[in-house]
N, C-alpha and C positions, 0 to 999 in steps of 0.2 A: 735735070730731073729725068729719071728713068721710068720706063713703062714695062709692065709685065707682058711679055710676048708669048707666054705659054698658052696652049690651046685650052678650051673649056674642059675637055676630058682629063687633061693632066692636072688642072686645078682641082677637079672633083676627086681624083685619086689621091692627091696630096692631102686634101682635107678629110678624106675618109679613113686614112690609116690610123690616126690617133683614136677615132671612135671605135674601130674594130679591135684595137689592141686591148681595150678594157674588158669586153666579154670573153675574149680568148684567155686573158689572164685569170679572170674569175673562174672560167671553166677548168683551167689547169689546177687552180687552187682547190676547187671543189673535188676534183678527181683525187688529188693527193690527200685531202681530208677524209674522203670516203675510204681510201686504202688504209689510212692510219686507223680509222674506226674499226674496219674489218680486222686488222692486225691486233688491235686492242682487245676485241672480244674473242677472236679465234685463237690468238697467241697462247693464252694459258692452257686451253684445252689441247692445242697442238703439242705444247711442251709435255703435258701429262701423257698424251698418247705416245710420244716418242720415248719418254722415260719408262713407262710401265708396259708398253706393248712392243714397240720396235726394238728397243735396246735388249730386253730379255730374249727376243727371238734371235737377234744377232749373237748374243752370248751363248745361247743354246747351240747354235750352229757351230760356234767356235769350240765349245766343250766337246761336241760330238766327234771331233777329229783327234781327240787325245784320250789316252788311258789315264784317268784321273780319279783319285779316291776322295776328293773333296777338300784336300788341304795341300798346301805347297803350290809352287808355280806349275804352269802347263809346260812340261818338257818332253813327255813321252808321246810324240806324235805318231799316230797309227793310221792316219788317212781314213779310208772308208771301211776299215776293219770293224768298227763298232756297228755300222749299218749292216754289214754282212752277218755279224753275230746276232743282231736283233731279228733280221729276216729269216735266219736259219733256226731261230729259237721256236720250238713247237708251242711253248706257252704263249708267245706273242701272236703267232698265227692263229691259235685258238681264240685269243682275246679279240683279234680283228673280226673273226666269225661271230663271237658273242655280241660285239658292238653292232654288227650288221643285223643280227637277229633281233636285237632290242630296237633298232631303228624300224624294222619292218613290223614287228609286233606292236610297237607303240602306235603306229599309224593304223594298223588293222583293228586294234581294240579301241583306241581312243576316238578315232574319227566317227564311226557309227554311233558309239555311245554318247559322245559329246554332241553330235548333231541331233540325235533323238531327244536328249535332255534339253538342248537349247530350243528346239521346236516346241517342246512341251511347255517349257517355262516362258516362252514368248506369248503364250495365250493367257488371257485374263483368268485368274483362278484365285481361290482363297489361299493365303499364306505364300503368295508368289515371292515376296521379298525374303521371307525366312528360308524358303527352299533354295533360292539363289545363294544366300549366305552359307548354308550348310554345304552346298556343292563346292563353293570357293574356299572354304576354311582349310582343307588339306593342302592346297597350293600355298596358302599364306604361311603355314607352319614351316619352321626351319627344318632343313633336311636332317639335322642331328636329332631333333626332337622326334620327328616322324620315324626315323630309323630306329631309335631306341625303343619307342612304343611298339613298333611292329616286331622288333627282336624279342621283346617280352611276350607278345601275343603268340608268337610262333614257337615258343619253347616246347620241346617234346614232352608229352605226357601231362605236364602241369600247366602248359600255356592255355590261354582262353580258346584258341582254335581247336586244339586237340580235345579239350574238355567238352566243347560243344559237339564235336563229332562223336565222342564217347557216349554222350547223352542220347544219341539216336542210333546207337549200336555200331558206329563206324570207328575206325582208328587211323591215325596218321602214320607216317613212316617211323620206324623204330629210332632212327637217328635224327628225326625232326625234319621239317620241310626245308630248312636251310642247311641241314647237315647231310642230306642225301644228294649225291651228285645228279641223279635222274630228275629230281624235283627242284633243285636249288635255283636254277636259272628261271624256270617258269614261275616260281614263287616271287623272285625279285621283279619279274615283269608285272605280276599282279600288283605288287606294292607300288611300283612306278605308275601303273595305270591309276590307282587310287590317289596317288600324290598329285599327278599333273593333269588329271581329267578336268579339274576346275578351270585351268587356263584355257583349254579348248572351248569349254562351255561359255566362258565370259567373252572370248573373242567372237564366237559364233553369234552370241546374243547381240554384241555390238554391231556385227555385220547385218543382222536381221533388221536393225533399226533403219538401215538405209534402203530397205525394200519398200517401194511405194504401196500403200494400202489400196490405191486405185486399181492396181493390177489384180490383187486378190478379189476385189469386189467385181471387177469385170469378168474374171474367170468364173466366179460363183454364179453370176447372172447367166453366163453361157451354159451353166449346168455342170461345171467341173466339181468333182468331189474334193474333200480336204487333201487327200493324198495326191491327187492329180495336180492340185495347185502347188503343193510343196515340191513335187518331183519335176514339174515342168517350168515353174516360175521361181520359187524361193531358192531352191538349191543351186540352179544355174547362176542366179544373181549373187549367191553367196560364194561363188567360185574364187574370187580374189582373196577373200578372207581365209578360205580353206587352204589355198596354196601357200599363203603366208604362214599359217599355223604349221603346215607340214614342213616348211623350211626350218622353223624354230625347233620343231620336234626332232628333226633329223640332226641338226647341229648339236642340240642338247644331248641326244642319245650317243653321239660319237664321243663326246667329252665327258660322259658319265663317270663319276668317281665317288662322290660322297655317300649316296645311298648304298651302293655296293660295298664300300669300305666299312660302313657301320654294320650292315647286315651280315656279311660273310667274309670281308677282307679278301675277296677273290676266290675263296674256297667253296666247298670242299674239293680237294684235288684239282684246283684251278678250274672248277666247273663254271664259275661266274667271273673269272678274270676279265677285265676290260683293258684297253690300251692304257688308260690313265692309271689304273691300279698296278699294272705291270711296271710302268716307269717309276712310280712311287716306291714300289718294292725294291726295284733295282737300285734306286738312288739312296733311300733312307735305311734300308735293312742290309743290303749287300754292299753298299758303298761303291757301286759301279756307276759313278756319275757320268762318265763318258758314254756308257751304254744307255743310261737313262736319258741323256740328252739326245742321243740318236733316235730313241723311241719317241721322244717328244716331237722331234722334227718330222718323223714319219707320220705321226698323228696329225700334225699341223698340215702336212702336204695332202693327206687323205681328206681331211675336212675341207681344205681349200678347193681341191679338185671337185669334190662332190657339190660344194656350195656354188662354184662357178658353173658347173654343168647344169645344176638345177636352175640357176638364174638364167642361163642361156636358153634352155629348152622349155622351162615351165613358167618362170616369173616374167619372161620377156613379153608375153602377150599382155600382161597387166600394165606394163609400161608403154607398150606400143599402141594399145587401144585408146587411152586418153590423148596421146599425142596425135593420133589420126583424127580424133573427134575435134581437137582444137584447130587442126589445119582445115578441116571441112567447114568449120564455122567462120573462117576468115573470108 
């Protein structure tokens, strides 16, 4: 008859191994199951992103290195020549300037107007819901419908705008607001302001809901006027919403195509050409698909650089402040 001569510690370790293997195995299986669930839900969206975003970008970069008319194989490799042609094209450089002007003017016009309307509509008044709907309706309208309507309103002599001006003794440009190079870009900016002002108002109204009423009441008790309350409390607390809207407005202005194409097609005399209308014209009308691809890549790079720069120096504070508050509460 044999006796177990192992120490008590060895016996305890031997008996503990089977019990420890169960939780470890269950933990590994739970981790695998969680990864499969993530893959199941994220996989379709990731495939769509790769197919409709990444793959077109890769193909555009490939086409930009060839002289290609839209049919046949890619055989005429020209390297960076298409990029040189685009950057040396005066129409494209003017288009870049037009895009930047639209970016600046959209913020300069829509920010104060949207903020003022949002502050007004945030107060209790009769017909508040109706007014909010009226402000938001232009943004809901499709760009094609809005563009066609404004194209008819701005027709020279017989359009509603010129008719209203004539009724008070004024007259518009002989070639029309959209047909005169000196007025065309400004007119497009006014239409864009009318179209997208509703988005700014809705975003600002949503941001105002997060401003505590207690701060307003405390400031009023201290004798602050309504304007002082808005300037020193409401608008600073609305900063993250304003910065997010500015980012959306900037990216949308850089990629602007549909409204300009419907109203002017980039004319007259390329006075309203944007980077998007330039590359569409080069590709669909002149069949220079290699040049159009190079222009699209340049547009992508410009938008990406501005977006990353804005995120680095402007939006970073909105991400850093909540993180710092979380660390402080731990």
